[in-house]
N, C-alpha and C positions, 0 to 999 in steps of 0.2 A: 576560400570562403570562411569568414569568421562566424562561427556558430554562437548563438546566444548562450550566456552562462545560465546554469541551473542551480538553484538552491535546493539542498536536500534536508528534509526534516526527519529526524529519528526520535520518536517518542520512547522514553526509557522508564521502565519500572522494574526494579530489582534485577538489573541486567548486567551485573558486574562480571559474570562469567563469559559473556558473549560480545560485549560492547566493543572491545578493542578491535576484534576481527571485522565487525561491521564497519567501524570507522575507517579502518585501513582500506577496505574495499571502496569506500567513497572517495578517499583521498587520491586513489589511483585514477579516477575519472578525469579525462582531459579538459572537460568544459565545466568544471565545478565552480560555482560562485562562492557560496558559503554553506557550511554544514551547521545546522541548528540542532543541538542536543537538548531536548525538552524533558527534564526529569519530572516524572509525575509523583513527586513526594515519596521516593523510594525509601525503604526501611533498611536497605543494605548499604554497601559502599559505592553504589552507582554514581551518586552526585559528586562525591569526592574524586572518583575516577574520571568523570566527565570534565571536571575542572582541571585535572592534571593534563588531559589530552588537549584542552583548550590552551593551556599554558605553553605546550609544545608547538602548537600551530595557531598562534594568535591571529594571523592574517587569514585563517581559513575556517576556524571553528568558534562558534559562540555557544554559550550554555545559559539556559534559563531553567528555573525551578518553579513548578506549579505551587501555589500556596497550600494546597491540599490535594490529596489524591482525587482526581476528577475523571479518570478514564482516558482511554487512548484517543477517542474522538476529539475531546477538548484539547489534548496535547498536540495533535496534528493541526487542528485549527489555529492554535496559538502560533505554532511554527510557521504556518502559511502566512499569517498576519505579520509576523516579525520579518519575513522575507521582504516586505516592502522597504525595509531599511537598505536592502541591497539593490533595489531598483531592477530586479531581474524579471524576465517575462515568464519563466517556467519554474515549477516546483516539483520535486520528486519526493516520494515517501519511501522509507525503509524501516522495517521493524528491527529492533536492536538485536535480534537473534538470527537475522538473515544477512545475506551478503550479495553485493553487486558483482557481476562478471566484468572484466576489463572492457572498456568501450561501450558499455550499456547506454549511458546517457547521451553520448554522441549520436548513436544510431537512432535513438528515440526522438531527439529534437530535430534531426534531419527529416524524419518521417512526418512529424507534426508540422514542420514548415512547408513540406511538400503538399500535404493534404488539408491542412486547416482543421483537423479533427479536434474534438473536445478533450480527448486524452489518448495516451498511448500506453499499452501494457505489453508484457512479453511472456513467453513461455518460461517455465521454471524447472530446474532440476532439484529433486528432493534430497535433503540432508538428513542423516540420522540425528538423534538428540545430541550425540557427542561431536557433531560437526563433520562427519565423514560423508562424502558425496556418494549417492547411489547411482544406479543406471536408469532410474525412473524419471521420465520427463513428462510434465503436464503441459500439453500444448494449448495454444490460443488461436482463435480465428484471426485472420488478417484484417477483417472488417466486422465490427460488432454493432448491430442495430438494437433498438429497444426490443423488438420481437425476439431477437436472439437472446438478449439478456433476461427476458422474462421466462425463458425456459430453464435457465440455470445461470449462476454467477460464474462467468468465465474470466473475470478481471480480478487478479490478485493485487491487493493494495500495495504490497512491497515492490511491485514492478511498475507502478504507475508514475508517469510524468504527465503533467497537464499545465495549461496556461494558468498563471497565478490568479488572474482576474476571475476565471471560471471557478476555481477552487474556493475563492472568497465568496462568490455568488451562491455556491452550493456547499456550505460548511457541513462537516459531519456532525451527526446528532445521534443520540440514543446508543451509548456504548453497551447497553444491556442486550442489544440485538446485533445483527450484522451491519454495523454502522456504515461500512464502506459500500456494501451492496445497496443499501438505502440511497446513498449519495449517487451511485452510478445510475440507478433507476431514475432518479430525479433529473440528472443531467441529460440522459438520452431521451427524455420527453421534450427537451428544449433544443437539442442538437441532433443532426441527422445520423451521426455514427461516431464511434470510436475506432481506433486502429490498434492492431496488434503486430508484434514481431515474433514470429514463431521460431525463435531461437532461445535456448535456455540461458538467458542473460541474468537471471535471478537464481541464487542458491537459497532454497527455502527449507528452513529447519522444521522437522516434525517435532511436535511437543506433546507430551502426555497431558499437559495442563491447558492447552489452547481451547478456545471456545468451540472449535469445530471437532474436537476429538471425541466428545460425548455426543454420539450420533442422535440420540433421542432429544437431548437438549438443543442441539444444533437445528434439528428439524422444527422444534417449537419456535426457535428464534427466527428461522426462515419465514415461517408463516406470519409471525408477528411483524417481520420486516415488510411483507406485502401489505399488510393492513396499515402500517404507519406510512407507507408510500402512497396510500390513498386508494388502493384497489378495493372494489367491493368484495363481499364474501364469496360470491359465485366465482369471480375471476381469481381470487386468492386461492380457492380450492383447486381450480384448474391448473394454476401455476405450481401449486404445491405437488400435484400429481406428476407434472413434468419434472420437477425437482427430484422426486423420489425415483422416477424412472432413470434419469441421468445419473443419480447416485448409485443405483444398482449396476448400471453399465460401467461406471468408473471402478466400482468395487470388483467387478468381474475381470476387468483388464489389468488391475493393479493389485 
């Protein structure tokens, strides 16, 4: 069985310390179409490093630079649009400080082809900021409905593979909030379910500077995400309570 090729989009901003390992993990995937490195107007050596990598793998890597720093949502959208040049059916996202496990994309596209789901994510194993793997695994449900997603965001963006036409139909917006969660909520209003592979096929780096590390700020962003998704105040408050309860459970177990 010849599986469809998958383009991978890596948005890059000041990622010179981690980009090479991220790229290496993508190049090991068996059904890779093209890797799009989208530099979001970095102020360090990221863009030059991306060009060096593309020069080594001209048949597999393309590099584009945003004209100005526009946020991760716009960088991902641009990469998804550029994948049209490859004529692929599926697109995967990966943040520049995370890594794919071997065979990740193959397993996901097989499941998407079997189920016809709107996206597929995976479980993830946590990495320390220096790149060392921990023993902590963040699991994912094997089937995700809108009702499930409204309780808490169980879909990690770096683990997602989705049909390109769906990603273009629901582009990411509002980098000032949880732009990926906003997109998944919008998708699952239109599609019956997403699927998950409960294997740690993503190596996810913990960062002291990520949007989710400041818990109070992340909580505010989560509530704002509900409102931008169109939920009324009463339901946003109910969803926020569920988010807080799930967060406390997660904190207690990890």
